[in-house]
N, C-alpha and C positions, 0 to 999 in steps of 0.2 A: 505494500500500498503507500502511495507516494504522500511524503511530508509535508505539511503547507507550512506556507511562512510564516505564519502566524503559532506555529506549535510544534518547535523544535525543541525538543527535548535537550536537557545539557546531559555532557557527558564527560567522565573522567579520563585521563589519559596517562601513559607513562611514556617517557623518550625511548626512542628507540635504542638500543643495544649499539655500541661504538663501530662503525663500520668503515671501510675504506672511503675516503674523501672522495666525492663525485662531483664533478665542476659545478658548481649552482649558478643559475642565470636569474633575472629580475622574474619574480613569481606576479608581480602586474605590471600591465602597461599603463605609459603614464605622458602625460601629453608633454614634450620636449626632453623625454627620455635621452642620455648622453652616450648609448651604445653607441651611434656612427661617429660621435665626435670624441670618443675616448681615445684614438689614436693622436690627436693634437692635445689632448689633456695628459697624458701619461707623461710626456717628458718635462711637464712642469711640477710633477710631483716628486717628492724627495725619493730617491731609491731604497735608502736607509731610513727609517723610521724612528726617531730617539725617542717623542713623545707619542702623543695622543693625535686620532685623525678623528675630525668630526665633521658630521653633514649636519648643518642645521635645517636643510629644505630637501629632506631625504628622499621624498617621492617613492619613484622604483627602484632607485640605488643603484645604477647601473655604474656608476664610477664604482662604488664601494665592491660590488661585486667582481668588478676586473682588477681593481687594485689591490684586494685582499690584504689590508693592514692587518698589524697585530692588535694592538688596544685601540678599540674604536666607539665613537659615541655616535648613536644615529638619532634625529630628534626632527621633530615636524609641528607646527602646530594644530594641524588636523588631528583631532582626537581620533576619528575613525580608523585613518592610516595609521597612526599609532599603534593603537588597538590590534590592527592586522598582524604588524610586523611582531608585536610581543605574543600573539596566539601562535606565530609560525614558528617563532624562536622556543616556547614555552608548552605547547599543546599541541603539535602537530598530528597526532596519531588520529587524535579527538576530531580536529580540524577536518582531516580527509576524510573521516567517516560522516561529518556532516556534510562535505561539500557532494559526496556521492549520492545524497537524496534530493540534490537540484537537478533539474532537466530543463533541457534548452527547449522551451514552447512560448509563445509569445505572450497568452493570457499570465502563464506563471509567471513570466518576468515582471509582467506588471504589477501582480500581488505581490512578488518580493520588493518589487521598487517600491510599493506603497508603504512598505513598514518601514517605520524609522530605526536606525541600528541602534539607538540607545533603548529602544525597549526591550532588545534581545539580550541573551549573556554574551559575554566575551566571545566566547566559541561560534556561536550562531550568526553574530555581527561581523564575525571575520569571514567565515564562510558567505555572508549577504555580501560583504565587498569584494571577495573574489569572484562568485558568481557573476555578479552585475557589470564589472572590468571585463571579464571575459565573454560575455555575452550581449553586453549592450553596445551601441552604435559606435564603430571606430576604436573601442578599448578607453574611450573619455571618460575624466571624471568631470563631474560638474554639477554645482548646488546653486539651487536660487537663494534669495536674500533671507528665506525662513530657515537656510539649511537641509532642505530637502532635494535628496539626489533628483535630476530631472533630464537624465542623457535617456533618448529613446532607443528602443529593442534594434540589435543588430542584425544583420545577414551573412550569418557563416554556413559552412558547409558542416562541419563536425566539430565544435570548438571545443577544445580541452577544457572542462571543468574543476575537475579534479587530476593535476599532474602527480602522480603516485613515486615519481623518479627525482623530479625536481623542489618537489617541497620538503622531503626529507633533507636533501642535499643543504638546502636553504637553512633548515633549521640546524644542521650542524655546525654552519660557517656562522651562525649567529651566538652559540653558548657562550662566547665571552665578550659578547657585544652587550654594550648598555644602549637600550632603547629607550625614549623618554618624551614624553609631549612637553615642548619649551618653546615659549619665545626664541627667534632668533639669536637678538640681543645676548639674551643670557645664555645661550649656547657658546656663542664666542667670548663671553664677556672672562671666563675664567682660563682662557688659554696664552700661552706666551711661547718663549723660546723653546724650540724641540718640537712644538704642536704644528699641526697644518689643517687647515679646513679648505673643504671642497664646498663652495658656495652655489648654490643652483636657483634663486628665487624665481618666483614667477617674472617673466620678462615683462621689460619696457614693452608697451605697445610699439610695433613698426610704424602703423598706421592708425588713422581714426577708425578704420573699421574690424582691425584685429585685435582689438583688447579683450583677453581671455582671462582672468585673473581670479575665477571664480571657484577655485580651491577649497575654500572656505566662504561662509555668507559675509565676512565681512570684506572681503576682496583684498587686493595687495596694489595700493596706489603711489602715487608718487610721495607722499609723504615716508611711507615705509621704505621705497628706494634710497631716499637720503638717509634715514635713519642706517638702513643696511651701509651706505657708503662710511658715515660717520663709525659705526662699528668697525668696521674693516680698517679703516684709517689709524684706528686705536690699538686694533689687534698687532697691525705693521710695525708701531711706534712700540709696541711690547716688544718686539722681535719675534712675533708669530707667523708661519706664512699661510699664504692662502691662495688658493686659483677659485676666481667669481669668472662665471658664464653669464651671459645677457644678452639682449638684442644688441645689434649692430644699427640702432637708429639715432637719430640727434638729441632725441629727449634722453638718451643714455648718457651720452658725452656732458651733457648739462648736470643731470643730478650727480653723475659721479665726478665732477670736475677736479673737484679739490682731492680725491683722491687719484685719479688718474696722475695728477701734477707731482704726486710726492715722489722724490727722489726714492728710487730702488723699485718703483712700482713701474710694469711693463705692460702694454695695452697689444694683443694680435689680433687681427681681423681674419676669422676663418669663414667657409662656406659649410652649411651642415644641412644633411637630408631629413625633412619631417615629413613623415607619413601620416599621423595625427593632427586632423584639422575638419572641421565639419563641414567644410568645402572643397571640394575635391582640386577646384582651381587653385587654391593655396598649400597645397601639399606641392614639396619639391626643394629643391634647395634655395637657403634661405643664409641671411648675413648674421654672424654673429661674432661676440669679440668673447675673448679669454682674458682678463686681467687677471696677473700674478705679480708677487714680489720677490726680491732679494733683500730679507732684513738687515740694516744696517748695523 
C-alpha cells in the first residue's frame, strides 16, 4: 500500500557498517551548482588545508564533494536544506526506506508539495526535499514569500528518487563534518589564518529579468551582497582565505568594489554552462567571476 504524504511513519536507523569509500556526488540538484566550474575553482583552493574548510552557502555542495577536505563546516540559512544534509549524514538508512515510499506521479507530487516540510519529522522532511528535487521541474528549489515550495511537476523518463549507492557514500563522507543552520556572517566570523571558505551566494542578477534569489522567503538582495562583501574583507584582513563566485554583472563589481580593490584580492572572469533555468533560452554559457585572495 502506498504511503501518503501526510502519513509517513517515523523510522529509527543505525549507520551502515564501515565499507570501502565510494566516490560521493551531490545528492541534490541545485541552481548554480559548481560541478562545471570546479576545474576553475580547484587551483584557487589550497592543496594542503592547515585549518578548517567552510561553505556558508552549501546548496548541493558540489565543491565540497570534489575538494574532499578534512575538517569541514557546511552551513546554510535554509533550514529545510540543512535538515536534509543532517539526515543524510545521521540517518541515511531510514531516509532511503522513506524515499522508497515515494512514487513519480503528478497528483502525488502535488500532494507531497502541499505539505509544509516543518509539519513532518526530520526523516520524512528530508525525503520530501529529495523527492521534490528529483521530480520537480528542472530540479529547481524555489519558495514563495510564505516559504512554500512552488516548483511545478517535472517531466522525466525514470527519475532516481532513492539512490542506494550515492546516499550511503555521501553519509560516509559527512561523518566528521559539522552541518549547521547559520547566517553566512556568523559562519565566517570565527575564521582566520589557515582556514579557507568557498562562498557561493545567490548571484547578483545579471539583468532586470534574471532575478532568482528565492531560496528562502526573505530572498538575498543588494544589502545581503554588501554585507557579504564586508564579511569577506574582514576575513581577508584576519589572514583567512576565500574563493567567492558570483555573476559577472555590473552590479557585482559595484557591490563588491571595496573587496575587489583590496591588495591581495584577485578577480577572474570565467564562462560556465548553466542547465537549470525556468526558461530554456536562458540556459547555456554565462559569465561568472571568481574572486580569491592571498592573505598578507
